[in-house]
mmCIF file of the N, C-alpha and C atoms, coordinates in Angstrom:
data_MODEL
# 
_entry.id   MODEL 
# 
loop_
_atom_site.group_PDB 
_atom_site.id 
_atom_site.type_symbol 
_atom_site.label_atom_id 
_atom_site.label_alt_id 
_atom_site.label_comp_id 
_atom_site.label_asym_id 
_atom_site.label_entity_id 
_atom_site.label_seq_id 
_atom_site.pdbx_PDB_ins_code 
_atom_site.Cartn_x 
_atom_site.Cartn_y 
_atom_site.Cartn_z 
_atom_site.occupancy 
_atom_site.B_iso_or_equiv 
_atom_site.pdbx_formal_charge 
_atom_site.auth_seq_id 
_atom_site.auth_comp_id 
_atom_site.auth_asym_id 
_atom_site.auth_atom_id 
_atom_site.pdbx_PDB_model_num 
ATOM 1   N N  . MET A 1 1  ? -3.658  7.825   -19.543 1.00 0.00 ? 1  MET A N  1 
ATOM 2   C CA . MET A 1 1  ? -2.499  8.487   -18.969 1.00 0.00 ? 1  MET A CA 1 
ATOM 3   C C  . MET A 1 1  ? -2.785  8.964   -17.549 1.00 0.00 ? 1  MET A C  1 
ATOM 4   N N  . LEU A 1 2  ? -3.986  9.473   -17.300 1.00 0.00 ? 2  LEU A N  1 
ATOM 5   C CA . LEU A 1 2  ? -4.325  9.936   -15.969 1.00 0.00 ? 2  LEU A CA 1 
ATOM 6   C C  . LEU A 1 2  ? -4.413  8.779   -14.983 1.00 0.00 ? 2  LEU A C  1 
ATOM 7   N N  . GLY A 1 3  ? -4.801  7.600   -15.459 1.00 0.00 ? 3  GLY A N  1 
ATOM 8   C CA . GLY A 1 3  ? -4.866  6.429   -14.595 1.00 0.00 ? 3  GLY A CA 1 
ATOM 9   C C  . GLY A 1 3  ? -3.496  6.043   -14.074 1.00 0.00 ? 3  GLY A C  1 
ATOM 10  N N  . ILE A 1 4  ? -2.488  6.143   -14.932 1.00 0.00 ? 4  ILE A N  1 
ATOM 11  C CA . ILE A 1 4  ? -1.122  5.822   -14.517 1.00 0.00 ? 4  ILE A CA 1 
ATOM 12  C C  . ILE A 1 4  ? -0.630  6.857   -13.508 1.00 0.00 ? 4  ILE A C  1 
ATOM 13  N N  . LEU A 1 5  ? -0.909  8.121   -13.763 1.00 0.00 ? 5  LEU A N  1 
ATOM 14  C CA . LEU A 1 5  ? -0.514  9.180   -12.836 1.00 0.00 ? 5  LEU A CA 1 
ATOM 15  C C  . LEU A 1 5  ? -1.212  9.004   -11.487 1.00 0.00 ? 5  LEU A C  1 
ATOM 16  N N  . PHE A 1 6  ? -2.481  8.668   -11.519 1.00 0.00 ? 6  PHE A N  1 
ATOM 17  C CA . PHE A 1 6  ? -3.252  8.432   -10.294 1.00 0.00 ? 6  PHE A CA 1 
ATOM 18  C C  . PHE A 1 6  ? -2.656  7.260   -9.519  1.00 0.00 ? 6  PHE A C  1 
ATOM 19  N N  . THR A 1 7  ? -2.302  6.178   -10.214 1.00 0.00 ? 7  THR A N  1 
ATOM 20  C CA . THR A 1 7  ? -1.701  5.009   -9.571  1.00 0.00 ? 7  THR A CA 1 
ATOM 21  C C  . THR A 1 7  ? -0.371  5.362   -8.931  1.00 0.00 ? 7  THR A C  1 
ATOM 22  N N  . VAL A 1 8  ? 0.437   6.158   -9.611  1.00 0.00 ? 8  VAL A N  1 
ATOM 23  C CA . VAL A 1 8  ? 1.727   6.574   -9.068  1.00 0.00 ? 8  VAL A CA 1 
ATOM 24  C C  . VAL A 1 8  ? 1.532   7.423   -7.812  1.00 0.00 ? 8  VAL A C  1 
ATOM 25  N N  . ILE A 1 9  ? 0.603   8.355   -7.851  1.00 0.00 ? 9  ILE A N  1 
ATOM 26  C CA . ILE A 1 9  ? 0.366   9.233   -6.697  1.00 0.00 ? 9  ILE A CA 1 
ATOM 27  C C  . ILE A 1 9  ? -0.141  8.431   -5.505  1.00 0.00 ? 9  ILE A C  1 
ATOM 28  N N  . VAL A 1 10 ? -1.155  7.606   -5.716  1.00 0.00 ? 10 VAL A N  1 
ATOM 29  C CA . VAL A 1 10 ? -1.711  6.806   -4.621  1.00 0.00 ? 10 VAL A CA 1 
ATOM 30  C C  . VAL A 1 10 ? -0.675  5.801   -4.120  1.00 0.00 ? 10 VAL A C  1 
ATOM 31  N N  . GLY A 1 11 ? 0.050   5.151   -5.022  1.00 0.00 ? 11 GLY A N  1 
ATOM 32  C CA . GLY A 1 11 ? 1.055   4.171   -4.634  1.00 0.00 ? 11 GLY A CA 1 
ATOM 33  C C  . GLY A 1 11 ? 2.179   4.795   -3.822  1.00 0.00 ? 11 GLY A C  1 
ATOM 34  N N  . ALA A 1 12 ? 2.689   5.923   -4.274  1.00 0.00 ? 12 ALA A N  1 
ATOM 35  C CA . ALA A 1 12 ? 3.782   6.582   -3.555  1.00 0.00 ? 12 ALA A CA 1 
ATOM 36  C C  . ALA A 1 12 ? 3.322   7.066   -2.183  1.00 0.00 ? 12 ALA A C  1 
ATOM 37  N N  . LEU A 1 13 ? 2.133   7.637   -2.119  1.00 0.00 ? 13 LEU A N  1 
ATOM 38  C CA . LEU A 1 13 ? 1.619   8.142   -0.849  1.00 0.00 ? 13 LEU A CA 1 
ATOM 39  C C  . LEU A 1 13 ? 1.336   7.015   0.137   1.00 0.00 ? 13 LEU A C  1 
ATOM 40  N N  . SER A 1 14 ? 0.699   5.956   -0.323  1.00 0.00 ? 14 SER A N  1 
ATOM 41  C CA . SER A 1 14 ? 0.399   4.856   0.588   1.00 0.00 ? 14 SER A CA 1 
ATOM 42  C C  . SER A 1 14 ? 1.664   4.105   0.993   1.00 0.00 ? 14 SER A C  1 
ATOM 43  N N  . GLY A 1 15 ? 2.621   3.962   0.094   1.00 0.00 ? 15 GLY A N  1 
ATOM 44  C CA . GLY A 1 15 ? 3.898   3.349   0.444   1.00 0.00 ? 15 GLY A CA 1 
ATOM 45  C C  . GLY A 1 15 ? 4.659   4.174   1.476   1.00 0.00 ? 15 GLY A C  1 
ATOM 46  N N  . PHE A 1 16 ? 4.643   5.485   1.315   1.00 0.00 ? 16 PHE A N  1 
ATOM 47  C CA . PHE A 1 16 ? 5.291   6.380   2.267   1.00 0.00 ? 16 PHE A CA 1 
ATOM 48  C C  . PHE A 1 16 ? 4.630   6.282   3.637   1.00 0.00 ? 16 PHE A C  1 
ATOM 49  N N  . LEU A 1 17 ? 3.302   6.337   3.669   1.00 0.00 ? 17 LEU A N  1 
ATOM 50  C CA . LEU A 1 17 ? 2.576   6.258   4.941   1.00 0.00 ? 17 LEU A CA 1 
ATOM 51  C C  . LEU A 1 17 ? 2.779   4.912   5.622   1.00 0.00 ? 17 LEU A C  1 
ATOM 52  N N  . ALA A 1 18 ? 2.737   3.833   4.852   1.00 0.00 ? 18 ALA A N  1 
ATOM 53  C CA . ALA A 1 18 ? 2.964   2.506   5.422   1.00 0.00 ? 18 ALA A CA 1 
ATOM 54  C C  . ALA A 1 18 ? 4.373   2.389   5.982   1.00 0.00 ? 18 ALA A C  1 
ATOM 55  N N  . GLY A 1 19 ? 5.357   2.947   5.273   1.00 0.00 ? 19 GLY A N  1 
ATOM 56  C CA . GLY A 1 19 ? 6.732   2.941   5.765   1.00 0.00 ? 19 GLY A CA 1 
ATOM 57  C C  . GLY A 1 19 ? 6.867   3.704   7.070   1.00 0.00 ? 19 GLY A C  1 
ATOM 58  N N  . LYS A 1 20 ? 6.178   4.832   7.171   1.00 0.00 ? 20 LYS A N  1 
ATOM 59  C CA . LYS A 1 20 ? 6.202   5.622   8.408   1.00 0.00 ? 20 LYS A CA 1 
ATOM 60  C C  . LYS A 1 20 ? 5.549   4.850   9.557   1.00 0.00 ? 20 LYS A C  1 
ATOM 61  N N  . LEU A 1 21 ? 4.432   4.205   9.279   1.00 0.00 ? 21 LEU A N  1 
ATOM 62  C CA . LEU A 1 21 ? 3.705   3.486   10.326  1.00 0.00 ? 21 LEU A CA 1 
ATOM 63  C C  . LEU A 1 21 ? 4.417   2.213   10.770  1.00 0.00 ? 21 LEU A C  1 
ATOM 64  N N  . MET A 1 22 ? 5.032   1.515   9.848   1.00 0.00 ? 22 MET A N  1 
ATOM 65  C CA . MET A 1 22 ? 5.623   0.214   10.169  1.00 0.00 ? 22 MET A CA 1 
ATOM 66  C C  . MET A 1 22 ? 7.085   0.298   10.599  1.00 0.00 ? 22 MET A C  1 
ATOM 67  N N  . LYS A 1 23 ? 7.829   1.218   10.083  1.00 0.00 ? 23 LYS A N  1 
ATOM 68  C CA . LYS A 1 23 ? 9.261   1.276   10.351  1.00 0.00 ? 23 LYS A CA 1 
ATOM 69  C C  . LYS A 1 23 ? 9.667   2.563   11.034  1.00 0.00 ? 23 LYS A C  1 
ATOM 70  N N  . GLY A 1 24 ? 8.905   3.596   10.844  1.00 0.00 ? 24 GLY A N  1 
ATOM 71  C CA . GLY A 1 24 ? 9.261   4.882   11.418  1.00 0.00 ? 24 GLY A CA 1 
ATOM 72  C C  . GLY A 1 24 ? 9.863   5.847   10.416  1.00 0.00 ? 24 GLY A C  1 
ATOM 73  N N  . SER A 1 25 ? 10.181  5.364   9.206   1.00 0.00 ? 25 SER A N  1 
ATOM 74  C CA . SER A 1 25 ? 10.695  6.254   8.161   1.00 0.00 ? 25 SER A CA 1 
ATOM 75  C C  . SER A 1 25 ? 10.358  5.673   6.804   1.00 0.00 ? 25 SER A C  1 
ATOM 76  N N  . GLY A 1 26 ? 10.341  6.518   5.809   1.00 0.00 ? 26 GLY A N  1 
ATOM 77  C CA . GLY A 1 26 ? 10.067  6.059   4.457   1.00 0.00 ? 26 GLY A CA 1 
ATOM 78  C C  . GLY A 1 26 ? 11.265  5.326   3.877   1.00 0.00 ? 26 GLY A C  1 
ATOM 79  N N  . PHE A 1 27 ? 11.080  4.731   2.708   1.00 0.00 ? 27 PHE A N  1 
ATOM 80  C CA . PHE A 1 27 ? 12.121  3.923   2.086   1.00 0.00 ? 27 PHE A CA 1 
ATOM 81  C C  . PHE A 1 27 ? 12.718  4.575   0.850   1.00 0.00 ? 27 PHE A C  1 
ATOM 82  N N  . GLY A 1 28 ? 12.269  5.737   0.473   1.00 0.00 ? 28 GLY A N  1 
ATOM 83  C CA . GLY A 1 28 ? 12.679  6.353   -0.783  1.00 0.00 ? 28 GLY A CA 1 
ATOM 84  C C  . GLY A 1 28 ? 11.537  6.233   -1.784  1.00 0.00 ? 28 GLY A C  1 
ATOM 85  N N  . PHE A 1 29 ? 11.533  7.113   -2.759  1.00 0.00 ? 29 PHE A N  1 
ATOM 86  C CA . PHE A 1 29 ? 10.390  7.216   -3.664  1.00 0.00 ? 29 PHE A CA 1 
ATOM 87  C C  . PHE A 1 29 ? 10.102  5.918   -4.413  1.00 0.00 ? 29 PHE A C  1 
ATOM 88  N N  . LEU A 1 30 ? 11.103  5.302   -5.001  1.00 0.00 ? 30 LEU A N  1 
ATOM 89  C CA . LEU A 1 30 ? 10.859  4.111   -5.827  1.00 0.00 ? 30 LEU A CA 1 
ATOM 90  C C  . LEU A 1 30 ? 10.369  2.924   -5.007  1.00 0.00 ? 30 LEU A C  1 
ATOM 91  N N  . VAL A 1 31 ? 10.961  2.692   -3.846  1.00 0.00 ? 31 VAL A N  1 
ATOM 92  C CA . VAL A 1 31 ? 10.509  1.577   -3.003  1.00 0.00 ? 31 VAL A CA 1 
ATOM 93  C C  . VAL A 1 31 ? 9.125   1.875   -2.443  1.00 0.00 ? 31 VAL A C  1 
ATOM 94  N N  . ASN A 1 32 ? 8.873   3.120   -2.027  1.00 0.00 ? 32 ASN A N  1 
ATOM 95  C CA . ASN A 1 32 ? 7.541   3.496   -1.565  1.00 0.00 ? 32 ASN A CA 1 
ATOM 96  C C  . ASN A 1 32 ? 6.507   3.268   -2.663  1.00 0.00 ? 32 ASN A C  1 
ATOM 97  N N  . LEU A 1 33 ? 6.852   3.634   -3.884  1.00 0.00 ? 33 LEU A N  1 
ATOM 98  C CA . LEU A 1 33 ? 5.954   3.449   -5.017  1.00 0.00 ? 33 LEU A CA 1 
ATOM 99  C C  . LEU A 1 33 ? 5.660   1.972   -5.237  1.00 0.00 ? 33 LEU A C  1 
ATOM 100 N N  . LEU A 1 34 ? 6.695   1.160   -5.230  1.00 0.00 ? 34 LEU A N  1 
ATOM 101 C CA . LEU A 1 34 ? 6.523   -0.276  -5.422  1.00 0.00 ? 34 LEU A CA 1 
ATOM 102 C C  . LEU A 1 34 ? 5.686   -0.896  -4.305  1.00 0.00 ? 34 LEU A C  1 
ATOM 103 N N  . VAL A 1 35 ? 5.987   -0.552  -3.056  1.00 0.00 ? 35 VAL A N  1 
ATOM 104 C CA . VAL A 1 35 ? 5.228   -1.073  -1.918  1.00 0.00 ? 35 VAL A CA 1 
ATOM 105 C C  . VAL A 1 35 ? 3.771   -0.629  -2.014  1.00 0.00 ? 35 VAL A C  1 
ATOM 106 N N  . GLY A 1 36 ? 3.540   0.611   -2.398  1.00 0.00 ? 36 GLY A N  1 
ATOM 107 C CA . GLY A 1 36 ? 2.180   1.118   -2.516  1.00 0.00 ? 36 GLY A CA 1 
ATOM 108 C C  . GLY A 1 36 ? 1.381   0.451   -3.623  1.00 0.00 ? 36 GLY A C  1 
ATOM 109 N N  . ILE A 1 37 ? 2.003   0.227   -4.761  1.00 0.00 ? 37 ILE A N  1 
ATOM 110 C CA . ILE A 1 37 ? 1.297   -0.414  -5.883  1.00 0.00 ? 37 ILE A CA 1 
ATOM 111 C C  . ILE A 1 37 ? 0.997   -1.869  -5.570  1.00 0.00 ? 37 ILE A C  1 
ATOM 112 N N  . VAL A 1 38 ? 1.985   -2.598  -5.054  1.00 0.00 ? 38 VAL A N  1 
ATOM 113 C CA . VAL A 1 38 ? 1.743   -3.993  -4.667  1.00 0.00 ? 38 VAL A CA 1 
ATOM 114 C C  . VAL A 1 38 ? 0.738   -4.043  -3.528  1.00 0.00 ? 38 VAL A C  1 
ATOM 115 N N  . GLY A 1 39 ? 0.843   -3.102  -2.598  1.00 0.00 ? 39 GLY A N  1 
ATOM 116 C CA . GLY A 1 39 ? -0.121  -3.021  -1.500  1.00 0.00 ? 39 GLY A CA 1 
ATOM 117 C C  . GLY A 1 39 ? -1.538  -2.735  -1.987  1.00 0.00 ? 39 GLY A C  1 
ATOM 118 N N  . GLY A 1 40 ? -1.654  -1.909  -3.010  1.00 0.00 ? 40 GLY A N  1 
ATOM 119 C CA . GLY A 1 40 ? -2.976  -1.639  -3.587  1.00 0.00 ? 40 GLY A CA 1 
ATOM 120 C C  . GLY A 1 40 ? -3.592  -2.885  -4.184  1.00 0.00 ? 40 GLY A C  1 
ATOM 121 N N  . PHE A 1 41 ? -2.784  -3.662  -4.883  1.00 0.00 ? 41 PHE A N  1 
ATOM 122 C CA . PHE A 1 41 ? -3.260  -4.923  -5.446  1.00 0.00 ? 41 PHE A CA 1 
ATOM 123 C C  . PHE A 1 41 ? -3.657  -5.890  -4.334  1.00 0.00 ? 41 PHE A C  1 
ATOM 124 N N  . LEU A 1 42 ? -2.788  -6.033  -3.336  1.00 0.00 ? 42 LEU A N  1 
ATOM 125 C CA . LEU A 1 42 ? -3.049  -6.934  -2.221  1.00 0.00 ? 42 LEU A CA 1 
ATOM 126 C C  . LEU A 1 42 ? -4.274  -6.480  -1.418  1.00 0.00 ? 42 LEU A C  1 
ATOM 127 N N  . GLY A 1 43 ? -4.312  -5.211  -1.080  1.00 0.00 ? 43 GLY A N  1 
ATOM 128 C CA . GLY A 1 43 ? -5.433  -4.679  -0.306  1.00 0.00 ? 43 GLY A CA 1 
ATOM 129 C C  . GLY A 1 43 ? -6.750  -4.754  -1.065  1.00 0.00 ? 43 GLY A C  1 
ATOM 130 N N  . GLY A 1 44 ? -6.712  -4.465  -2.358  1.00 0.00 ? 44 GLY A N  1 
ATOM 131 C CA . GLY A 1 44 ? -7.930  -4.534  -3.168  1.00 0.00 ? 44 GLY A CA 1 
ATOM 132 C C  . GLY A 1 44 ? -8.497  -5.943  -3.226  1.00 0.00 ? 44 GLY A C  1 
ATOM 133 N N  . ASN A 1 45 ? -7.611  -6.924  -3.408  1.00 0.00 ? 45 ASN A N  1 
ATOM 134 C CA . ASN A 1 45 ? -8.074  -8.311  -3.452  1.00 0.00 ? 45 ASN A CA 1 
ATOM 135 C C  . ASN A 1 45 ? -8.558  -8.794  -2.090  1.00 0.00 ? 45 ASN A C  1 
ATOM 136 N N  . LEU A 1 46 ? -7.832  -8.442  -1.042  1.00 0.00 ? 46 LEU A N  1 
ATOM 137 C CA . LEU A 1 46 ? -8.207  -8.859  0.304   1.00 0.00 ? 46 LEU A CA 1 
ATOM 138 C C  . LEU A 1 46 ? -9.554  -8.262  0.714   1.00 0.00 ? 46 LEU A C  1 
ATOM 139 N N  . LEU A 1 47 ? -9.731  -6.969  0.490   1.00 0.00 ? 47 LEU A N  1 
ATOM 140 C CA . LEU A 1 47 ? -10.992 -6.330  0.867   1.00 0.00 ? 47 LEU A CA 1 
ATOM 141 C C  . LEU A 1 47 ? -12.145 -6.807  -0.001  1.00 0.00 ? 47 LEU A C  1 
ATOM 142 N N  . ALA A 1 48 ? -11.894 -7.083  -1.264  1.00 0.00 ? 48 ALA A N  1 
ATOM 143 C CA . ALA A 1 48 ? -12.949 -7.631  -2.124  1.00 0.00 ? 48 ALA A CA 1 
ATOM 144 C C  . ALA A 1 48 ? -13.356 -9.017  -1.643  1.00 0.00 ? 48 ALA A C  1 
ATOM 145 N N  . TRP A 1 49 ? -12.383 -9.805  -1.213  1.00 0.00 ? 49 TRP A N  1 
ATOM 146 C CA . TRP A 1 49 ? -12.658 -11.142 -0.689  1.00 0.00 ? 49 TRP A CA 1 
ATOM 147 C C  . TRP A 1 49 ? -13.502 -11.039 0.583   1.00 0.00 ? 49 TRP A C  1 
ATOM 148 N N  . LEU A 1 50 ? -13.268 -9.994  1.389   1.00 0.00 ? 50 LEU A N  1 
ATOM 149 C CA . LEU A 1 50 ? -14.044 -9.790  2.614   1.00 0.00 ? 50 LEU A CA 1 
ATOM 150 C C  . LEU A 1 50 ? -15.369 -9.080  2.359   1.00 0.00 ? 50 LEU A C  1 
ATOM 151 N N  . GLY A 1 51 ? -15.606 -8.648  1.129   1.00 0.00 ? 51 GLY A N  1 
ATOM 152 C CA . GLY A 1 51 ? -16.854 -7.977  0.780   1.00 0.00 ? 51 GLY A CA 1 
ATOM 153 C C  . GLY A 1 51 ? -16.883 -6.502  1.146   1.00 0.00 ? 51 GLY A C  1 
ATOM 154 N N  . ILE A 1 52 ? -15.714 -5.888  1.331   1.00 0.00 ? 52 ILE A N  1 
ATOM 155 C CA . ILE A 1 52 ? -15.634 -4.474  1.711   1.00 0.00 ? 52 ILE A CA 1 
ATOM 156 C C  . ILE A 1 52 ? -15.349 -3.646  0.463   1.00 0.00 ? 52 ILE A C  1 
ATOM 157 N N  . ASN A 1 53 ? -16.162 -2.605  0.256   1.00 0.00 ? 53 ASN A N  1 
ATOM 158 C CA . ASN A 1 53 ? -15.995 -1.725  -0.898  1.00 0.00 ? 53 ASN A CA 1 
ATOM 159 C C  . ASN A 1 53 ? -16.245 -0.294  -0.439  1.00 0.00 ? 53 ASN A C  1 
ATOM 160 N N  . TRP A 1 54 ? -15.215 0.554   -0.558  1.00 0.00 ? 54 TRP A N  1 
ATOM 161 C CA . TRP A 1 54 ? -15.343 1.939   -0.141  1.00 0.00 ? 54 TRP A CA 1 
ATOM 162 C C  . TRP A 1 54 ? -15.631 2.875   -1.297  1.00 0.00 ? 54 TRP A C  1 
ATOM 163 N N  . GLY A 1 55 ? -15.964 2.352   -2.429  1.00 0.00 ? 55 GLY A N  1 
ATOM 164 C CA . GLY A 1 55 ? -16.277 3.185   -3.573  1.00 0.00 ? 55 GLY A CA 1 
ATOM 165 C C  . GLY A 1 55 ? -15.033 3.623   -4.315  1.00 0.00 ? 55 GLY A C  1 
ATOM 166 N N  . LYS A 1 56 ? -15.256 4.298   -5.403  1.00 0.00 ? 56 LYS A N  1 
ATOM 167 C CA . LYS A 1 56 ? -14.153 4.715   -6.273  1.00 0.00 ? 56 LYS A CA 1 
ATOM 168 C C  . LYS A 1 56 ? -13.794 6.168   -5.995  1.00 0.00 ? 56 LYS A C  1 
ATOM 169 N N  . THR A 1 57 ? -13.301 6.400   -4.777  1.00 0.00 ? 57 THR A N  1 
ATOM 170 C CA . THR A 1 57 ? -12.857 7.735   -4.391  1.00 0.00 ? 57 THR A CA 1 
ATOM 171 C C  . THR A 1 57 ? -11.368 7.693   -4.092  1.00 0.00 ? 57 THR A C  1 
ATOM 172 N N  . PHE A 1 58 ? -10.747 8.841   -4.074  1.00 0.00 ? 58 PHE A N  1 
ATOM 173 C CA . PHE A 1 58 ? -9.326  8.910   -3.768  1.00 0.00 ? 58 PHE A CA 1 
ATOM 174 C C  . PHE A 1 58 ? -9.040  8.333   -2.386  1.00 0.00 ? 58 PHE A C  1 
ATOM 175 N N  . ILE A 1 59 ? -9.844  8.704   -1.412  1.00 0.00 ? 59 ILE A N  1 
ATOM 176 C CA . ILE A 1 59 ? -9.652  8.204   -0.043  1.00 0.00 ? 59 ILE A CA 1 
ATOM 177 C C  . ILE A 1 59 ? -9.853  6.693   0.001   1.00 0.00 ? 59 ILE A C  1 
ATOM 178 N N  . GLY A 1 60 ? -10.840 6.169   -0.707  1.00 0.00 ? 60 GLY A N  1 
ATOM 179 C CA . GLY A 1 60 ? -11.067 4.725   -0.741  1.00 0.00 ? 60 GLY A CA 1 
ATOM 180 C C  . GLY A 1 60 ? -9.883  3.980   -1.330  1.00 0.00 ? 60 GLY A C  1 
ATOM 181 N N  . TYR A 1 61 ? -9.349  4.485   -2.435  1.00 0.00 ? 61 TYR A N  1 
ATOM 182 C CA . TYR A 1 61 ? -8.170  3.862   -3.043  1.00 0.00 ? 61 TYR A CA 1 
ATOM 183 C C  . TYR A 1 61 ? -6.960  3.964   -2.114  1.00 0.00 ? 61 TYR A C  1 
ATOM 184 N N  . LEU A 1 62 ? -6.796  5.113   -1.481  1.00 0.00 ? 62 LEU A N  1 
ATOM 185 C CA . LEU A 1 62 ? -5.650  5.325   -0.607  1.00 0.00 ? 62 LEU A CA 1 
ATOM 186 C C  . LEU A 1 62 ? -5.710  4.401   0.614   1.00 0.00 ? 62 LEU A C  1 
ATOM 187 N N  . VAL A 1 63 ? -6.855  4.300   1.243   1.00 0.00 ? 63 VAL A N  1 
ATOM 188 C CA . VAL A 1 63 ? -6.989  3.441   2.428   1.00 0.00 ? 63 VAL A CA 1 
ATOM 189 C C  . VAL A 1 63 ? -6.807  1.973   2.046   1.00 0.00 ? 63 VAL A C  1 
ATOM 190 N N  . THR A 1 64 ? -7.372  1.567   0.927   1.00 0.00 ? 64 THR A N  1 
ATOM 191 C CA . THR A 1 64 ? -7.201  0.186   0.459   1.00 0.00 ? 64 THR A CA 1 
ATOM 192 C C  . THR A 1 64 ? -5.731  -0.115  0.200   1.00 0.00 ? 64 THR A C  1 
ATOM 193 N N  . SER A 1 65 ? -5.057  0.787   -0.477  1.00 0.00 ? 65 SER A N  1 
ATOM 194 C CA . SER A 1 65 ? -3.641  0.608   -0.768  1.00 0.00 ? 65 SER A CA 1 
ATOM 195 C C  . SER A 1 65 ? -2.803  0.638   0.504   1.00 0.00 ? 65 SER A C  1 
ATOM 196 N N  . LEU A 1 66 ? -3.161  1.501   1.435   1.00 0.00 ? 66 LEU A N  1 
ATOM 197 C CA . LEU A 1 66 ? -2.439  1.595   2.699   1.00 0.00 ? 66 LEU A CA 1 
ATOM 198 C C  . LEU A 1 66 ? -2.570  0.306   3.508   1.00 0.00 ? 66 LEU A C  1 
ATOM 199 N N  . ILE A 1 67 ? -3.765  -0.251  3.571   1.00 0.00 ? 67 ILE A N  1 
ATOM 200 C CA . ILE A 1 67 ? -3.975  -1.516  4.279   1.00 0.00 ? 67 ILE A CA 1 
ATOM 201 C C  . ILE A 1 67 ? -3.124  -2.616  3.653   1.00 0.00 ? 67 ILE A C  1 
ATOM 202 N N  . GLY A 1 68 ? -3.152  -2.707  2.338   1.00 0.00 ? 68 GLY A N  1 
ATOM 203 C CA . GLY A 1 68 ? -2.351  -3.713  1.649   1.00 0.00 ? 68 GLY A CA 1 
ATOM 204 C C  . GLY A 1 68 ? -0.865  -3.511  1.847   1.00 0.00 ? 68 GLY A C  1 
ATOM 205 N N  . ALA A 1 69 ? -0.407  -2.258  1.826   1.00 0.00 ? 69 ALA A N  1 
ATOM 206 C CA . ALA A 1 69 ? 1.012   -1.966  2.006   1.00 0.00 ? 69 ALA A CA 1 
ATOM 207 C C  . ALA A 1 69 ? 1.472   -2.308  3.420   1.00 0.00 ? 69 ALA A C  1 
ATOM 208 N N  . ILE A 1 70 ? 0.639   -2.036  4.413   1.00 0.00 ? 70 ILE A N  1 
ATOM 209 C CA . ILE A 1 70 ? 0.976   -2.385  5.792   1.00 0.00 ? 70 ILE A CA 1 
ATOM 210 C C  . ILE A 1 70 ? 1.065   -3.895  5.945   1.00 0.00 ? 70 ILE A C  1 
ATOM 211 N N  . ILE A 1 71 ? 0.117   -4.614  5.371   1.00 0.00 ? 71 ILE A N  1 
ATOM 212 C CA . ILE A 1 71 ? 0.160   -6.078  5.430   1.00 0.00 ? 71 ILE A CA 1 
ATOM 213 C C  . ILE A 1 71 ? 1.409   -6.599  4.726   1.00 0.00 ? 71 ILE A C  1 
ATOM 214 N N  . LEU A 1 72 ? 1.730   -6.033  3.578   1.00 0.00 ? 72 LEU A N  1 
ATOM 215 C CA . LEU A 1 72 ? 2.926   -6.438  2.840   1.00 0.00 ? 72 LEU A CA 1 
ATOM 216 C C  . LEU A 1 72 ? 4.191   -6.217  3.665   1.00 0.00 ? 72 LEU A C  1 
ATOM 217 N N  . LEU A 1 73 ? 4.331   -5.043  4.271   1.00 0.00 ? 73 LEU A N  1 
ATOM 218 C CA . LEU A 1 73 ? 5.510   -4.765  5.083   1.00 0.00 ? 73 LEU A CA 1 
ATOM 219 C C  . LEU A 1 73 ? 5.564   -5.650  6.320   1.00 0.00 ? 73 LEU A C  1 
ATOM 220 N N  . TRP A 1 74 ? 4.433   -5.958  6.898   1.00 0.00 ? 74 TRP A N  1 
ATOM 221 C CA . TRP A 1 74 ? 4.380   -6.837  8.056   1.00 0.00 ? 74 TRP A CA 1 
ATOM 222 C C  . TRP A 1 74 ? 4.853   -8.241  7.689   1.00 0.00 ? 74 TRP A C  1 
ATOM 223 N N  . VAL A 1 75 ? 4.373   -8.777  6.555   1.00 0.00 ? 75 VAL A N  1 
ATOM 224 C CA . VAL A 1 75 ? 4.786   -10.107 6.114   1.00 0.00 ? 75 VAL A CA 1 
ATOM 225 C C  . VAL A 1 75 ? 6.285   -10.125 5.800   1.00 0.00 ? 75 VAL A C  1 
ATOM 226 N N  . VAL A 1 76 ? 6.771   -9.079  5.124   1.00 0.00 ? 76 VAL A N  1 
ATOM 227 C CA . VAL A 1 76 ? 8.196   -8.998  4.812   1.00 0.00 ? 76 VAL A CA 1 
ATOM 228 C C  . VAL A 1 76 ? 9.024   -8.952  6.101   1.00 0.00 ? 76 VAL A C  1 
ATOM 229 N N  . SER A 1 77 ? 8.550   -8.209  7.104   1.00 0.00 ? 77 SER A N  1 
ATOM 230 C CA . SER A 1 77 ? 9.289   -8.148  8.359   1.00 0.00 ? 77 SER A CA 1 
ATOM 231 C C  . SER A 1 77 ? 9.312   -9.500  9.069   1.00 0.00 ? 77 SER A C  1 
ATOM 232 N N  . LEU A 1 78 ? 8.238   -10.268 8.949   1.00 0.00 ? 78 LEU A N  1 
ATOM 233 C CA . LEU A 1 78 ? 8.216   -11.606 9.541   1.00 0.00 ? 78 LEU A CA 1 
ATOM 234 C C  . LEU A 1 78 ? 9.193   -12.545 8.839   1.00 0.00 ? 78 LEU A C  1 
ATOM 235 N N  . LEU A 1 79 ? 9.278   -12.422 7.519   1.00 0.00 ? 79 LEU A N  1 
ATOM 236 C CA . LEU A 1 79 ? 10.152  -13.296 6.751   1.00 0.00 ? 79 LEU A CA 1 
ATOM 237 C C  . LEU A 1 79 ? 11.623  -12.939 6.900   1.00 0.00 ? 79 LEU A C  1 
ATOM 238 N N  . THR A 1 80 ? 11.920  -11.691 7.182   1.00 0.00 ? 80 THR A N  1 
ATOM 239 C CA . THR A 1 80 ? 13.314  -11.267 7.276   1.00 0.00 ? 80 THR A CA 1 
ATOM 240 C C  . THR A 1 80 ? 13.810  -11.149 8.719   1.00 0.00 ? 80 THR A C  1 
ATOM 241 N N  . LYS A 1 81 ? 12.949  -11.434 9.672   1.00 0.00 ? 81 LYS A N  1 
ATOM 242 C CA . LYS A 1 81 ? 13.336  -11.343 11.080  1.00 0.00 ? 81 LYS A CA 1 
ATOM 243 C C  . LYS A 1 81 ? 14.393  -12.389 11.409  1.00 0.00 ? 81 LYS A C  1 
ATOM 244 N N  . LYS A 1 82 ? 15.460  -11.927 12.023  1.00 0.00 ? 82 LYS A N  1 
ATOM 245 C CA . LYS A 1 82 ? 16.537  -12.852 12.402  1.00 0.00 ? 82 LYS A CA 1 
ATOM 246 C C  . LYS A 1 82 ? 16.197  -13.505 13.730  1.00 0.00 ? 82 LYS A C  1 
ATOM 247 N N  . LYS A 1 83 ? 16.518  -14.779 13.817  1.00 0.00 ? 83 LYS A N  1 
ATOM 248 C CA . LYS A 1 83 ? 16.223  -15.516 15.046  1.00 0.00 ? 83 LYS A CA 1 
ATOM 249 C C  . LYS A 1 83 ? 17.458  -15.717 15.869  1.00 0.00 ? 83 LYS A C  1 
# 
C-alpha cells in the first residue's frame, strides 16, 4: 500500500514540475499523475539503459521521473505541433 502511495506522490510531483518547466503551468492532478508515472517508467528505463543509477532515494526517484516526464512532454509537443 505504501508503494502505491509513494508512486502517486512522486508521479504527481514530477508531472507537476515537468508541466511547469515545459509549458509554464500544470495540467491538473490526474494528468500530472499520469505524466509523472509514465515519465517514471520512461526515465527509469532510459537511465538504466545509459547505466545511470541514483539509488533508491526519494530524490533519485523524483529526478528520474522528472527526466522521463520532460522527455514525454517534449515528444508529445513535437507530435502535436501544427505546421
